[in-house]
N, C-alpha and C positions, 0 to 999 in steps of 0.2 A: 450708261453715261453718267447718270446721277450718282451711282455708287462710286465711280471713279473720282468725280468731283468731291464727293464727301470724304473719300479716303485721302485725297491730296490736301484737303483743307483741315483734316483732323490732326495733322502733325506739322511741325516746323519744317520749312524747306530743307534745312540742313540735315534733319532726321532722314528725309527722303534721299538726300545725297549720300549719306552714310549707308543706307540700306542698298542703294544701287551700287555703290562702290564695293560693298561687301560681296554682292553677287559676282561682280567682275573679278575682284581680287581672289576670291576663293576658287572661282573657276580656273584662274590662271595658276594659283599655287597647287591646286589639287591635280593638275595635269603633270606636275613635276615631282613634288615632295613625296607623295606616297610611293613613288618608284625609285626613290633615292637609294634604298637598300639594294635593289636589283641593279641600279646603275653602278654602284660601287663594286658589286660582285663582278660585273662585266668589264670594268675599266681599271680595277686595282686588284692586288693580291691580299687584301685584308681578310682576316678571319671573321667568322660570324660574330664572335664576341666583340671584336674591334669595330665592326660595322655598327653593331648595336650601341657601342660607346660613342662613336662619332655622331650617330643620329640623335642619341639621347642628350648630347651636349647642348643642343638647342633648348631643351627643357631645363637643363641645369642652369643655363644662363637666365632663363625666365624665372627661376626661384627667387632671385634677388632683383632682377630688372623690373618686375611688375610693381613691387613696393616703391622702388626709387621713382619710376615713371609716374605712378599714381600720385605720390606725395608731391612730386615736382609739378604735376598738372594742377594740384590744389593751390600751389604757390604762384606759379607764373601763368597759368591758363592752359586749357586743353590744346589750343591752336598750335603753339610752338612745339609741344611734345609730339603731337600726331604728325605734323608735317615733317619734322626731322626724322621720325621713325620710318615714314613711307619712302622718303627719298633715299635713306640709307639702305632700306630693304631692297629697293630697286637695284642698287649697286651690288648688293650681295648676290642676287639671283643672276645677274650678268657674270659675276665672278664664278659662280657654280659652273657656268657654261664654258669657262676658260681654263680653270685649274685642273691639275692632274695629281698633285701630291696629296697623300692622305692628311698631312698636317694642315694643309691649306683648306681642305674640306672641313676639317675640325674647326679651324678658326672661323671660316665663313658661317658654319652652322651655329657657332656660339653667338656671332653677331646677329644672325637671323633670329635666334631665340630672344636676344635683347630687344630687337625691333618689335617682335610679336608681343612681348611682355609690356612694352611701352604703349603700343598702339591699341591692343584689344581692350584692356580695362579702361583706358582713357576715352575711347570711343563710346563704350557703354555708359561711362559717367557723363559724357557730353549729351548723349541721348536722354538720360534722366534729367539733366539740367534743363533741357529744352522741352520737356514733356510734363504735363500735369500728373500728379501722383496717381490718380485713378486710371491713367492710361499707360502707365509704365509697363505693366505686365503685358499689354498688347504690343508695345514696342519691343520688349525683349523677345516675345514670340515671333514677331516679324523679322527681327534680326536673325533668330535661329533658323527661320524659314529661308531667309536670304542666303545664309551660309550653305544650306543644303541644296538650294537651287544651283548654286555654283559648283558644289561638289558632285552633283548629279551628272554634269557634263564633263567636268575636268579630267577624271581618270580615263574616260573614253578618248578624249583628245590626246592625252599622254600616250596611250597605247597606239593611237593612229600615227603619232609623230615618231614612234620608235624610241620610246624613252630608254630602253635597255641599251640601245646601240648609239644613240645620238644625244646631243646636249641642247638641241633646239628648244625644247619646252622650257628649260631654265631661262634662256635668252628672252623668249616671248613673255614669260612671267615677269621678268624685270621691266620690260617695256610697258606692260599693263600697269604695274605698280607706279611707274614714272608718270604715266598719263593720269592715273587716279590722283596722285599727289598734286599734280598741277591743277586739276579740276577742283580739288578740295580747297586749294589756296584761293582760287577765283571766287568760289562760293562763300568762303569765310570773309573775304574782303567785301563782297557784295552786301552781305547781311550784317556785317560788323557786330558779331555776337560777342558780348562781354561774358566770358565763361568763368570768371572768378572775380569776386569783389575784393576791395581793398581790405575789408574787415577780415576776410578769410586769409588773405596773404599774411596779415599780421599774426593770425592765430595759429596757422599751420606751419610748423617747422619739422624737420626730419626727426629731431630728438623727441618732440612732443608726439608726433605721429607714431613713432616706435613704442613709446611708453604706453599709448592707448592700445595699440595692437597687442603688445606683450601682456597687458593686464586683462584684456577682454577674453574671458574663459570661453564664452560662447563661440567667438571667432576661432579660437584655438581648436575646439572640438570639430568645427566645420572644416577647418583647414586640414586637420589630421585625417578626417574621414575622406576628404577629397584626394589627399595624397595616396592613401591606400587604394581607393577606388581607381585612381589614375594608373597605378601599377598594372591592374588587370585590364583596364580599357585600352591602354597603349599598345597592347598586343595586336589589336584589331588592324591597325594600319601598318605596323612594322614587321613583327614576327610572323603574322599571318601571311604576308606577301611571300616571304621566303618558304614557308611551309607549303603553301598552295603551288608555288612555282616548282618545288622539288618533288611533289607527290601527285600532281595531276597534269594530264595532257593540256598543252596550251595554257600553262599556268598564269602567264602574264595577262592574257586576255580574260581568263576566268576571274582573276583578282580584280581587274578593272571593272568587270561586270558586277562583281560583288560590292565594290565601292559605290557604284551607281545605284544598285539595289538599295544599299544603305540610305543614300540620299533621297531616292524616290519614295521609299517607305516613309521617311520622315515627312516629306511633302504631302503625301496622301493622307497619312494618319494623324498629323499634328493637330489639326482643328478638332476632330472628334475626341482624340485622347486628351487634349487640353480642357475641353468641356467636362470630360469625365474627371480629370484631376482637380478641377476647380471645386468639385464637391467634397474633396478630401483635403487633408493637410499636406503641405509640402513634404513632410517627413514620410507620409504614406507613399507618395509618388516616388521618393528616393529609394525607399526599401523595396518596393515592387520592382522598380527599375533595376536595382542591383540583383535581385533574384533572376530577372530575365537576362541580364548580362551573363550570369553564371550558367543559365540553361544554354545560352548561345555558345559559350565556351565549351560546354560538354558536347554540344553538337559538332563544333569544329574538330574536337579530338576524336570523335567516333565516326565521323562521316567518311564513307568510302566512295561516294558518288557526288558529282557536282551539284545535283539537285538538292541533296541533303545539306551541302554547304550553303547554298542559296537560302534554304529554309532556315538554317541556323542564323544566317545573317539577318533575316527578317525578325526573328525572335530577339536577337541582340539589339537590333535597331529600335524595336518597340521600347525596350528598356532605356535606351538612350533618349528617346523622345519624352519619356516620363521624367528621367533623372535630371537632365541638364537645365531645363527651365525652372524646375523646382529648386535646385541649388542656387540659381541666380536670384530667385525670389527670397530665399533665406538671407542671402547677402544684402539685398536691398533693405530688408527689415532690420538687419543688424547695424547697418552703416548710419552714422550721424550725417545730416545733410551737408555740413561744411567739410566733412572728410570722406565724401563718397569716392573720390578718386583714390584716396589712400586705401580704403577698404577693398575696392575692386582690384586695386593693384596688389594688395596683400593676398587676394585669392589666387594669384599666379604662383604663390608658394607651393600650391598643389602640383606645380610643374616638376617638383622633385620626384613625384611618382612617375611622371612621364620620362624622366631621366633614368631612374632605376629600372623601370619596366622593360624597355628595349634591351638594356644590357643584360639583366637577369634572364629575360625571355630568350635572348640569343644563346646564352650559356645552357639553359634548360633544353632548348630545341636541339642543340648539338649533342646533348647527353641522353635525353629521354624522348626526343621526337615530339609527336603530336600530343603525348600525354601531358606536356607542359601546360596545355589549356585547362586540364583538370585541376592542376595546382592553382592556376589563376582564377578559376571559378570559386575556389575556397577563399582566396585572398579578397576577391571583390565583395563577397557576402559579409566578411568581417567588418567592412567599413560602415555598415548600417548601424552598428552599435554606437559608434562615435557620433553619427548624425543624430541618433535618438537621444543621446545624453545632451548634446548641444541644444536640441529642440526643447528638452525639458527645462533647461536653464533659461532659454529665451521666453518661454511661457511664464516662468516665474518673474522675469524682468518686466514683461509687459503688464502682468497683474500688479506688480509693485508700483509701477509708474501710474497705472490707472487708479490705484488706491490712494497714492500720494496726491494726484490731481483732484480726486474727490474730496479729500480732507481739506485741501487748500480752498 
């Protein structure tokens, strides 16, 4: 009981609201979106390449939406941006349950990508706004844990509701997002959080924000590394579902189980791996994570039995557990306090990799089958060099600032 009280008192009530909402929203979206490719196969006559393009459109929209939403939140506040994104998102999921034309799926997924790119970085920035600097890593870890708690149950619910044949999961997801948006409105009004100061509003403009991002070489290296890594990572949720469905008995159920194994592995191993990673630099965690991503991809390509697929997913997931929090830590170090929303929003430019990945992955799957995962293993490893170069420049920047402060 004392531990629970300590946990509740350690963070702002809105941080707890965002963590709880993350669990519910991710559980809802993960019972529908991971199965979108299979749903389109069953309900449309689109080719594999076209399906990859439609699904990747969400990430394409996110490449620009995150920067716009993040900068907007630095100007007008987190509240308006987050609430608008959630209510629009709810309408999008309801739309998924109603439409049948491929172009309408494309349009809805573009809007979905904009909503995600507005909401995700702004919610992270709000958590940082409301949390002491020394506790932010803990909050980022809790958010990552909350995501995976939701993802652990979502795919199984999607399979149970018959995602391949029915649209019910999309409708349910929309309802969950609607209620989450309403609850967030109530909580924000109750605590009357001022998420942006007048000084920041005057200093942050779109032009100024773009100039800073464009000139920040460290940020550019991290974004390029994230884009290339995303090309490889995006195969796990999109191309892998088609590969498993086509090559293994009861492929839908097997893929759902693999997604749940992914989330459960994160939940079980996150704390011990985080303690281990704390002793190393974020760059080390990212590089090791990329190597494990690559090993997982090799396993997907060579597995002939469902047990080997599950084992490969575990290896892949350990890489994810090391990689994602470390990249968030790097972004937090790079971002100036008054432009945190802008920088977290800029991080969604890595969504370009999530757009390219499903499209290229679908084409490679159609031409070379499971060997496409071997190609993606090589692609993922190459992103480590860009992170390494960016980390070198970050170290020089920190040392320069420290030396300047000492001289002063």
